[in-house]
N, C-alpha and C positions, 0 to 999 in steps of 0.2 A: 468533608467530602467533596469540595469545589474542585479540588485537584483532578477529579475524574473528568472534569468538563473542559471542553475548548474553549479557551478564555475569549474569542473572538465570536463565539455562538451566544449572543445576548439579545435582549429585545431591542436594545439600542442600534444593532446593527443588522436587525430584521427588517427589510423594506416591506411597509405595509400596502396592499392594493386590494382591489374588489375580491380578488380570488381567494385572499387569505385572511380577510378582515375578521370573520367570525371566529376563525380558528385561533387567532391571535386574542382575541377578547376572552375567549374560554380560556386559553392558556394563561392569561393575566390573571383570570378569577381564581384558578387553582393555584397559583404561585403565590397569591396573597392571603389566602386562607386554605389550606392545603386539608383536604377531608371534609370540608363543609358543603362543597357544591362540585356538581359533575363528578362523581366518582363510581366507575372508573371514566377517564377521558380517554376517548379512542380518536388518535388523529390519523387519517389516511390519505394518500396521494400517489401520483405516480412518481417514479424516481427522480431525484434531483430537483424537487420542489420545496424543500427546506424543513421536511419532517425532524431531522435530527438535529437541526439548528433550533427549531421551536421548542423541541423537547430539552434539550440543554439550557436554552433560555429560561425555561419554567424553573430548572435546577437552580441557576445563577439568582434568579429574582427571589425564590425562597430563602435563600441563605442571605440576601443583601435585606431582606426584611427582617430576619432572625438568625444571627450566625449560629444560634444554638441548636438549632433544627437539624435533624439528622436526615440526610438525603442520600439516596443510593441510585446510581445510574447503571444498567446492564443491558447487553443485548441479548437476545434470546440463545444465542450462542453461549455467553457468559452464564446464563440461567442453568441451561443442559449442563454444563460443564460442572459447575458448582453443585447441582442436584446429585449428579452421577457420582462425585467424588464423597458427598455427604452420605448418600445410600451405600457405598462401598464400605464406608467406617462406621455404619449404623448410627448416623448423626443427623437424621432428618428433622428431629425435632428442633435440635440445637440450630439447623439451618433456618427452619422456619421462623424460630425465636428471634433470630437476628434482625429479620427484616420487620416481624410484629413490633418491634421497638422503635422503629424509625418513623418519621413525620411524612416521608415522600419517596416513592419507588417510581423510576423511570424505567420502561421496558421498550427497547427499540428492535424493530424487525420481527415482530411477531409474526409474520406470515409464514416464517420457517418451521412454525409448530406443525403445519399440515403435514411437513416430511418426517415429523417425529411423533407419530401416534403414541409412542411409549411413554412421553411426558406429558400428554395433553390433560391427563387426569390431574397430574400433581401442579401443572400451571394453572388449571381452572381452581383447584382448591387453593393454591398460593393467593391468586387474585381476589378471590372470594374471601378468604380469611382476612387479607388486608384491608379490603374495602369495609368489611363488616366489622373491623378493629378500628376504622376511623382513620386508617392510613390511606394517604391520597395515592392513587395509582394512575399512570397517564402511559398510555401504549401508543406506539405507531406500528403502521403497516402499510404497504405498497397496494393493499387491495381493500375495499370494504368488507365487513365481517361476513355479510352473506356469500361473498364471492371466494372465501376462503375454504378451498375444497376440503372436505373432511373434517372441517372444524366440528366440534362437538356442540351439539344442540345447547347443552347446559352453559356452554361458554358464550356462544352467540346471545342467550337470554341474559347472562350478566353484563355482557357488554352493552346490550340494548338499555339495561336499566340505569346506565350513566348516560354520557352524551357522545353521540358519535358525529364527528365533523370532518368535512374533505377539504383539502386544499386544491385549489383549481390553478392551471396554468396561468402564469402571470399576463396580463394584457399588455398593450404596446407601452402605455404610460408607465405601468409597474416595472416593465423590462427596462424602460429608460431611466428610471430612478435607480435601479440596481445598477446598471452600468454607471451612472453618474457617481453613484456612492463608492463602487469599487475601483474606479479609475481614480478617484481622490485618494483613496486609502493606498493606491499603488505609487502616488505621485505622478502621474501619467497625464501630460496635458494633450488632452484630444479634444477637438473642435465639437460644437454642439451637433453640426451636419453629420459628423463620422459616427458619433455616438447614437444618432438617430437611425443612420443607415444599419449600424449594428443591430439596433433593436428591432427593425423592419424585418430582418432575416429570419428564416425558419429555424427555429430553435425548439427542440422537444420538451426542453426543461432549462432550469436556471444554470446547471452546469455546463450545458452546451453553449449557453448564452455568454457564460464567463469563459469559455474554450474559445469562443470567437474573439472576446477581447483579448485575452493572451495572446492570439495570433497577431493581432493589430499591435499590441504593445511591443511584442517581441520583433516584429517587422521595424518598428519605428526605432528601435534601439541601435539597429544596424544601417539605417538609411541617413544619408547625409543631408537629406531635405525634409522638411515637413510633409507627412503624409496627406495625400489629397483623397476626395471622396472616390475618385476613379481608381486610384491606386488601391485603396481600402477595399473596394469591391473585388478587385483582382485577387488580392491576397486571399480572402474570404471564398472565392470561388476557386481556389486552388491555382491560380495562374503562377505564371514564372516570375520568381521574385525579381529578376532584371526588368522585366515588362513593367512590374509595378513601380519600380524605381524610376523607369525611363517616364512612366505616366506622372510621377510627382514632380520630377525635373520639368517636364514638358509645362506643366501648370505652374510653373514658378511655386461481619460481627461487629463492634463499634467501628466506627469509620477509621478512628486512629487512636494512637496510645493516650493522646491528651485527653481524648472524650471520656474513655473510660477510667483514665487516671484521674480526671477531675472528680469523677463520683466516687471513686475509692477514698481519695483523699477527704471528700467531705464525710464518709462513714468514718475514717480515723479521727477526725474531730470529735465526732459525736461518741465515739467509744471512751473518750477520755472524762466524760460529763459525769455520769453516774452508771452503777453497776447495771441496774435493769434496764437502762437505755442502750448501753454497749452491748449488752448480751443479746436484745433484740435486733440490734441494726447488723450484729455479725452474723446472726441467723439468717438475716435477710441476704447478705453478701453470699453467705454458703449456698443458700437456695439458689441465687440468681446464677452463680457460676457452674453450679452442678447442673442446671438446666441448659446451659451453653456447653456442656459436654467437658467441663474442665475438672480434673482431680482437685478436690477441696479439702484433703486429709489436712494439710498444713493449717488451715483456717479451722478445722475442726478440732484440732489438739490444743489451738489457742482458746477456742471456747471451753474446753473441757479443763483448762487450766485456772479459769475464774479469776484472773488478774488482767485489770483493765489496759494498764500499760503495756503488758505482755501481748495482749490482743491488738493493739495499737501497732506495735512492731511488727507483728505476724501479718496484718493488713499492708502495711508498707512494703515488706519483702515479698509479699505474693504479688502486689502490685508490679513491683520490679521484674519478677520473673515472668508474669504472663506479658508484660510489655516487650520483653525479649524474646520471648516465644512467639509473638506475633511477626517481630522483626525477622526472626529465623525462619518461620513459615513462608512470609514472602519472599525470602531469599531462595528458598529451595524450589517454591513454584516456579521462578525464573529459569531453572535448570531441569527439574523434574516435578512436573505438576502431580504425578501419580503419588510421590512422597509426601505432597503438602497436606495429604489427610490422615498422615501417620499419627496414631494416638499419642506419640511422643510430645507433639507440639500442643496437646491439651492437658499436660501433666506438668506443673511448676515444680515438682520433685526430680525431673528429669532434663533439666536445662542442659547439662552437660552431655548428656547423650544426643540431645536435639542439635547441638553445635556440631557434634561429630557427623550427624545425618548430613547437615549441610556442607561440610567440608568434603564428604566423599560425593555429594551430587556436584559440587562445583569441580572437584578433580576430574570425574567422569564426563562433565559436560563437553559435548563436541560441537564447536561452533559451525554455524552454516557455511556452505562453499563461500569463498570470497573472491574478489577480482584477480584476473590472470595477471601476472608480472610481466606477461609477454607484452602487453599493451600500454599505452600511455597516451594521455591527450596531448601531451607535448610533440608527439610524432605524427599526431593525425594532422593531415595537410589541408591548409585552407583554400578554397577556390570558390568560385560562383556556385558550384554543384554542393558545396559542404557550408558555405558561411553561415546560413541560417541555423543549422543544426548544431554546428560548432558554437556559434554565439549563444544559443540557449543553453549549451551544456556548459559553457563558461558562467552564464548567470546562475546556473544550478549550484556550482562550486563555490560561487561568491556568497551564495545565500541558502544553503540546502533548506528544504522544506519549506521554504516561504515565498520563493519566486515562482517558479513554475512547477507545480507539485499536483499530479504526476506529470513528468515529461515522457513523451511518447515518441520516439525515433521511427519514422516510417521510410522504407525503401526496398527495392528488390535485392536479391542475393548478390552478395559480392561487392557492396558498395561502401562497406565500412560500418554497419550498424554495430556488430559485435565489438570491434575495435573502440568505437566510441563509448559504447556501454561500459566496457571494462576501464576505459580510459578514465571515465568518471567515477567509477568505484575506486580507482587508485587515487584520485583526487580527494575524494572523500575520506580515505584513511588517515585519520589523526589519533594520536595517543588518547585524547580525551573523548573519542567519540564511539569507542566500543567496537562490536562486530559490524562490518559491511557485507550483507548477504548479496552474492552476485552468481545466478547461475542461470541455466538454460530451463525453459519450460518442460522438455523432455526429462531432465534430471529431477526437476521439481515433482513431476508427477511419478517417477519411478519410486523417489523417497517415500511419498505418501502411500504408493502400494505396499511398499516394504513395511511402512510403519502400521499399516492397517492389519497386514498379515502378522506381525509379531505383537499385536494390540499395545502399540505405545504412540499413538496418535498425539495425545497430550504433549508428551516430551518432545516429538518432532515439531509439532506446532510452536511449542515453547523457543525453541531455537531461531526461528524466524521472527516471532513477535519481540524478542530480546534484541533483535539488530538495530542498529541506527539508520539503517538505509537499506533498501530492498530494490535490487536490480534484476530484471527476469527478462530474457533474451527469448525472442520468438514466441510471444504470447498468443499469436494466430494459432498455435498447436492446439490451444485448449478448446477450440471451438467444439461444442457438443458434448465436452467432458463434464458433466453436472458437478460431480464430486470434487474435483480440482478447481472448479470455478467458484465453488461454495468457500474453498478455503481461502482462496485469493480474495473474495470478497471480505471476508472477515479481517484477514490480514491487513488488507487495503485500508477498511475502516480505522483500525487499531492505531497503524502508522501515521496516516493521515491526520488523525485526531491530535496526535503527539508532535505532529510537524516533522515528522521524518520523511526524509526524501525517497520518492519512488519513481523509478525509471524503467520504462518498457520499450522493447522492441518489437517491430511488426513488419510484415511485408506489406500490409493493406490497413487503412485506417479501421479503427474499431469497428464502426457501424457496418463495414464490408465484411466483417469476419462471420461466416455462416456457423450458427450454433453458440454465439456468444451471448450470455445473459443480459438483459436490458439493463440491469444495476450496474454490471460492470462496464458496457458501452457508454452509460452515462458518465460513470466515474472518470473513465480514461478520456472521452471526448472533452469533459470539463477541464481537462489540463492543457498543455500545450503539445499540439501535434507539429513535429518538426521534420521535414522531409529531405533525406538523402538521395539524390539523383544520380544517375548514371553519370560517370566522370567526364567532365568538359575536357578540352584540349589542354587547358592550363594544369588541371590535375593529372592528366595523362603524363604530361611531359614532367611534371615535379617527379612523379611515382617512378619513371623509368630513370632520370637522372640520379634519384637516390639508389635504385636498384644497381645502376652501372659503377657507381661510386663504391657501392659497398662490395661489391662482387669481383670488379676489374681493377688492376693495379693501375694500368696505363690508362691515359685520358681517352675518352670515346668522342669522335668527332660529333659537334652539335647537329650536323646534317643527319646522322644516324638517329639520334633523338627526336628530332623534329619530324623524320620520315615516320618513325613508330609511332610518335603521338598523333599523327595525322589519322591512323587508322582506328576507325570507331569501335567502341568497346562499351558493353552494357555494364561492366563491373570492373572495380580496380583488380580483382582476382584474374580476370581474362589480360589485363594489361600486364600485369606481373608473368602471367603465364607465356605472353608473347615474348617479352624481354628475356625470360629464361631460356625459350627456345632459341633467340638469337645468341645468347650468351654460350649455351651449350655446343650449338652449331660452330661458333668461333673457336672453342675450346678443343673440339674435335681436330680443328686444323692446325691448332698451335697458334692462332692468331688473334688479335683485337677485332672485335665487331667493325665491319665497315658498312658503308651504305650499300654496295653491292650484295654482301652477305647477307644484310638484312631484308633486302627486297627478295633475295632467293627464299628466305624463310617464310615471309610472307605470302609469296606466290604458292610455295609448297602447302602452307597451312590453309590456305583458301581453296586449293584443288581438294586436299583431303576433306574439308567441311562440306565442300560442294557435292563430293561423291558420298559422304556419310548422309547428308540429307536425302539425296537420290535414292539411296539404298535402305535407309532406315536401320541397318545393322551391316557390319564388315562382310564383303563377298570375296570371292576368289580372285579378283582383280582389283588391284591399287595402282595410283599413279605415284611415280618415283620422284623424288626433286629434281633430277635431271630431266624428267619430262617422258621417261619411256614407260613402258607398262611392264609391271611384275606381278607375278601370282602370289598369293599369300601363303602357298606352301614353300616357296623358295625365298621369299623376301626377309629380310632382317631389318626391321627400323633402326634408322641411325640415331639413337638414343643412348649415350654413354650411361647416363642414370635413369633406370626405369621410371624413377618416382617423378622425374620431370616430364614424361610422357603422360603420367597419371594427372599431374597438376595442369598440363595444358588441355586435357580433355574435359577436366572439371571447369576450366575458364570459359 
């Protein structure tokens, strides 16, 4: 079962300090002797302080002590889904039996049970049955048990019967140790003073601490000189990258088929020894699999046959059939989780039918929205205002899921966030990577609403959890939307643990988004925040040059481009709109744009914008390009293509 655990989340990579020492000691104890001490063990802390890391470290350590132990890791979301699927198929006893035969069950994020009162009784019974049967249970939450609103008193009593330990925020020494270790793992050579400066800064949790480290490392990769202490402070304070560079320069069921296969193979060997033994063993096999909800008619026929050799062959064929059914069930769960509970996957007599169910589910599977082919990272222009974000994007493409994960691209409207997001998505598209999910927050929310209305949330969720990368535009739109935030939180965890790349765009940094859950803020801030700024002169000139080359046959004088590039603009979109006005004006005269015509357009634009600001809305009097006054009833705007006017106004 170790494949469920992030390989990096071990005790060896967990940095111990005064705030987490007790929790680590307790975790070590239950990992070495599960079920004998602290059962259940309840770990709680604020977000981003290492609960999940420690939880998975327990799983790794338990298996390293004894690889034959059966360990299950599941989030509360996983528990709810599995419980509902079992209930819908009337297989709750089989569901419970699966975990009662394990050695260790790890349950993450139990705080969400307060939002799901309908499963509280089952979770209480589940935890109680496991602990009473000697199965070690470890739970995590972002709040201590008494603060979990609406939590059943019986659950509180059960938890209090074990050990409850909090994980406190790291002190300076602990933060410094964490930074040293992570910088070493990343191969980043940062001086002791620089690491100490990062450790001294306010960071609400380890994720934000590592987010600051990410920003320093990202800046260092594009700097041509070693990063100084002053430059580092400027970077973390949100200062201008060029100023920071200047500062640096100036300073010089069973978990797998193998597990139950080994068990059944042992039974097969026993069957051949003597009649009384093989009959009893075969009865045990029948009883065991029937309690797990499997059809055992094939084995029962072998029992009635009274021949040991035939029974051994029946067990072997049964083993092969169940192995294939588990594989098929896992395959259908990736496409259509609702079908994973189909009784066909519990009947070794219906393997061929199960294959057809999977084929139909795969044929009907609709992949999530992918990146637009209209954008490419190769066409994203590099300048002082874009180089940091572009460099981060290139790092993500070089090592997806391992360098900067998540990457959050921040900037005002029209500076190229969507272009860069889809460009990264296009760059991640490789034949061996599977689906790339790339969509906007609004589309994501609309899809969820439809899935809820049509009662197919698990299938909708599976589309995204199957993706090899998830890129979401305008995450600031989900502020205050609890249901969609919960879905993104769980999706975030699933993809991050399997080192699949996450990229988001936002108009403001996560901690400034009103109504954004602290758990999401922590995860987003723990990645790399890369800022796209309003276009500088260099970028404005490149944008205009490319626009004129694409739209105009004859060469445009450089003075025209220089003049237009000198006009300040808050977005690339407004630069393109200005260029479009100049092109349209020249086309109307049958000419190539000149400096004089460009000045006329800029002057007319300024007058119109000034009038719009003064009025707040169109009035009966407008300024004409020639300087005269015209009435709205009589004037016809000189725009050959109305779409160009709309684009201009959007800029």
